[in-house]
C-alpha positions as CSV (number, residue, x, y, z in Angstrom):
1,X,121.0,98.9,132.4
2,X,119.9,95.6,131.2
3,X,117.3,95.4,128.4
4,X,115.1,93.1,130.3
5,X,113.4,94.4,133.2
6,X,115.6,97.2,134.6
7,X,114.2,100.5,133.8
8,X,115.4,104.1,134.7
9,X,113.5,107.0,134.6
10,X,113.6,108.3,131.0
11,X,111.6,111.0,128.7
12,X,108.4,109.7,127.6
13,X,108.5,108.6,123.7
14,X,108.9,111.6,121.3
15,X,106.2,109.9,119.1
16,X,103.3,107.5,118.9
17,X,105.5,104.8,117.0
18,X,108.3,104.8,119.7
19,X,105.4,104.4,122.4
20,X,104.1,101.5,120.8
21,X,107.6,99.9,120.3
22,X,108.2,100.4,124.0
23,X,105.0,98.6,124.9
24,X,106.0,95.7,122.7
25,X,109.5,95.6,124.0
26,X,108.1,95.6,127.5
27,X,105.8,92.6,126.5
28,X,108.4,90.7,124.9
29,X,110.9,91.1,128.0
30,X,107.9,89.8,130.1
31,X,107.6,86.7,127.8
32,X,111.2,85.7,128.0
33,X,110.5,85.0,131.8
34,X,106.9,83.4,131.1
35,X,107.1,79.6,132.0
36,X,103.5,79.1,131.8
37,X,102.3,75.7,130.1
38,X,100.9,75.8,126.4
39,X,100.6,73.5,123.6
40,X,103.1,72.5,121.0
41,X,100.5,74.1,118.6
42,X,100.7,77.6,120.5
43,X,104.6,77.5,120.7
44,X,104.7,76.8,116.9
45,X,102.4,79.6,116.0
46,X,104.2,82.0,118.4
47,X,107.6,80.8,116.7
48,X,106.1,81.6,113.2
49,X,104.9,84.9,114.4
50,X,108.1,85.8,116.1
51,X,110.0,85.0,112.4
52,X,107.3,87.3,110.7
53,X,108.1,90.0,113.4
54,X,111.9,89.6,112.7
55,X,111.4,90.1,109.0
56,X,109.1,93.2,109.7
57,X,111.6,94.7,112.0
58,X,114.4,94.5,109.4
59,X,112.6,96.3,106.8
60,X,111.3,99.0,109.1
61,X,114.9,99.4,110.4
62,X,116.0,99.5,107.0
63,X,113.5,102.1,106.0
64,X,114.1,104.4,108.9
65,X,118.0,104.2,108.4
66,X,117.3,105.2,104.5
67,X,115.1,108.1,105.7
68,X,117.6,109.2,108.1
69,X,120.3,109.2,105.4
70,X,118.1,111.1,103.3
71,X,117.4,113.9,105.6
């Protein structure tokens, strides 16, 4: 199964955060194939937000890993 587009039947998410992350992942997978025309300013804003998302994702992943290790 690829990370982009191929979906197999899986159980629903165990909590609200996982459901939200699944929605975000689906949106981003769609954005990869989106070839719509937008201004350079919009692309710059998207890139900036993508960088912020990368940083927040790293922090969330680290926090979850620490909580897992502590449990």
